[in-house]
N, C-alpha and C positions, 0 to 999 in steps of 0.2 A: 524720275517717272512724272506724268503732267499730274497736275493737282486732281484734274477731275477723274483720272484715272485712278488714284489713289482713293479718293473719297467713294467710289463706284464697288472697288474690289473690296474696301474695309466694311460698306454698307452690305454688300451681298455676304461677306461672312456673318455679320451680326444677324441678319434676316432669317439665315439658314438655321441660329442658334433659336430661334424662336418661332418661326413660322415653316408651314409645311404646303401652303396654297401658294399657287403661282401669282395670284394677283396681288398676296400681300407681299411677296417677295419682289415683284415689281414695283409695288408703292414704295417701299423701303429703298429701293435702287433709286427710283425718280427722286423721292424727300430727300437724298443724299446730295442730289444736284442743285436743289432749288437754291439754298444761301446764296451761291454766289452770282444771283443775278442783281445784286448791289455793287457789282465790279464796274468801273467804267467803261471798259470795252463791250460789256455788255448792253449798254444803254438802247442801242438801235433795237435790242430783242425787248427793252422794256417799252419803248415807244410802240412797238408792235403788239404788244401785250394790252397795253391800254387801249388801241385802237379797236383791236379785237373785241375787248369787253365792250366798247361802245356799239360795235357793229351787233353783238349777240343782245346788248340791251334794246336796242332799235327795233331790231327784227321781232324780239319776243313781245316787247310793248305793241307792236302794230298787230301781231296776230292775236293779242289780248292773251298771251300766255305769261306764267310764271317769268319775269325779266330779273329774278334776282341775281342769276349766274351771271349775268353780265355787269352789275354792279360791282360784285365781289370778283372778278376779271381785273377790271378798272381799279380798284382798290387795292389789289397785290400788285399791279403795275407802280400805283402811286407810290405804295412802301417801298419797292426796289428803289425807285425814281430818288426820292427824299434819304434814301439810308445811305451811310458812308459805308465803306468796303469794312468787313468784319467788325461790324458794330452790332446795331438794331438786329439785323437779319441773322446775326450769330450769338444774341444774347438769349436768355430765357425766355423773356417777352415776346421777343422776336420768332422765336420757337413754336410757341403756343398759337400766336398771332397767323404764321405760315401754316402751321399743321389744322387750325380751325378753318381757314380760308379755303386752303386745297379739299379738304375734306367737306366742305359744305359745296364745293362745285361738283364733287364727285357724288355725294348725296341726292342733291337737288338736280342734278343732271338726270340721274336714275329715276328719281320720283318723274321727272318730265315726259323721261320715254315710256315710264311704265304707263303713266295716266293718259297720254295724250295720244299714243302710238299702239299698234297691235303688237308690237314686240313684248313679250311676258318672260323671256328666257334672262334670268336676272344676271346669272354669270356671265353669259354672252355681252350684255349690254354694259355692265362694270368693265370687262376687260374691253371694250371698245373705247371707253371713257378713258381708261387708263394708257391705250396705246395714243388716244390724241394728246392726252398730255405730257406722253414722253416726246412729242414734235414740239411742243412749247418750251419745255424744259432740260432736254438731254443734248449733248454736243452731238453735232453731226455724225463724227464718228462712231461715238456711241450707239446712235440711233442704228447703225447697220450694222451693229450686233445685237442691239437689242430687241428690236422689232422681230428677225425671224426666230431667236431663240424662245421670246414671249409667245408666239403663237405656235410654235412646236412644242413647248409646255403645256399649252391648254388644249392641244391635241390629244397629247400622253395622257393630261388628267383633265378630261372635257368637263367633269361635274366637280362644285365642290361650294358650299355657302358660304360668305363672308359676311358677317355682320357690320353695322356701324362703326359698333365700338372697335371692332377689328383694324378696319379703315383707318380711323383716327390712330391708333397704337403702332401700325406701320408706319404713318407717314412721320409719326413722334419720332419712330427710332432710327427713321432715314436722317431728319433733320437734326437730331441729337446727335447722330454718327459724325456729322458734317463739323459741329462745334467741337466735340471731343478731338476728332484728328487735327483740327486747326489748330488746339491748345498745344500741340507739340511743334509749333513753330517758333522761331524765335519772338516774332513779333507779338505771341498769345493771342486771346480773345478779350473783349469786353463782355463778359458775362452776365452782368447786370444794366447794360445799355438800355435807355438811355438816363436811367436814374445815378448811375454812378459810371465813371470811366476806368475804374480800377480793374487790372488785367490777371486773368488766370492761365497758368502755364501748364507743363506738362505731368506736373503733380496732380492736377485735376483730370487731366486725360487718362494718366493709370487708375487714378481711384475711381472714375464712371467705367473704365473697360472692367475691374474687378467686380464691380457692383453689377456689371451687367453679366459677367460669367456666373456669379454666383445667384441670379435672377434666373437664368435660364436653367439652372440646376434644380432650382426651386419649381419651375414650371413643369419640367420634365420629370420630376421627383415620381410621380405615379409610373408612369414607363418605366424609368429604371428600377424602380421596386418590382416591379413584375417580371422583367428580366431576372434580376436576381434570384427571386423567387423559383423562377421556371430553371435557373441553373443549378438551384441548391436541392430540388426535388430530383433532377436528374442523378446527382452525385449519390 
């Protein structure tokens, strides 16, 4: 199975353990595909990311609109350009950096649209931003599946508020899932790069999967308890 397929499937499974909103599931899915932008064969995409950031920055600056989104996009490109494969972007510090950066793009993008256009449908605006992000970070083969399924899911579940913290958590889960899965490879991952080059392997991966299962059970405990109560009363 191709690397991007494995990461995408694993992220999808994890997202369904924690989220019900198509927006958050999509963000987890996209997040799982972000770290591999540090790969050499994706350098061309990194250049495009930096150029896009510069275009956004210059355009917003000329229009006298908040231009921070452009700077964040450029920053992302620079991070990927200088990162070795399975090093910083696959570490704890890299995951936090990438999560914060992409979350800011979404949040600032949303605030920009809300503040300077007549569009006020938060669900639709965030959905459009997520769709745009998918074109930046997803493999072309994945896009052909992701885009139609994403918009079909939005049609099935047309409303549903998501908070800023949920956006951050969905991205964090997706990015973390990539690192967890890569820890099962013989090469392992440098979890504490750039501070330490020490690698972790599958024992770390299994521990994280176990922790996520327990966390999912805790998160859904009230629902499970209600179902148990209903079952007992029926007896």
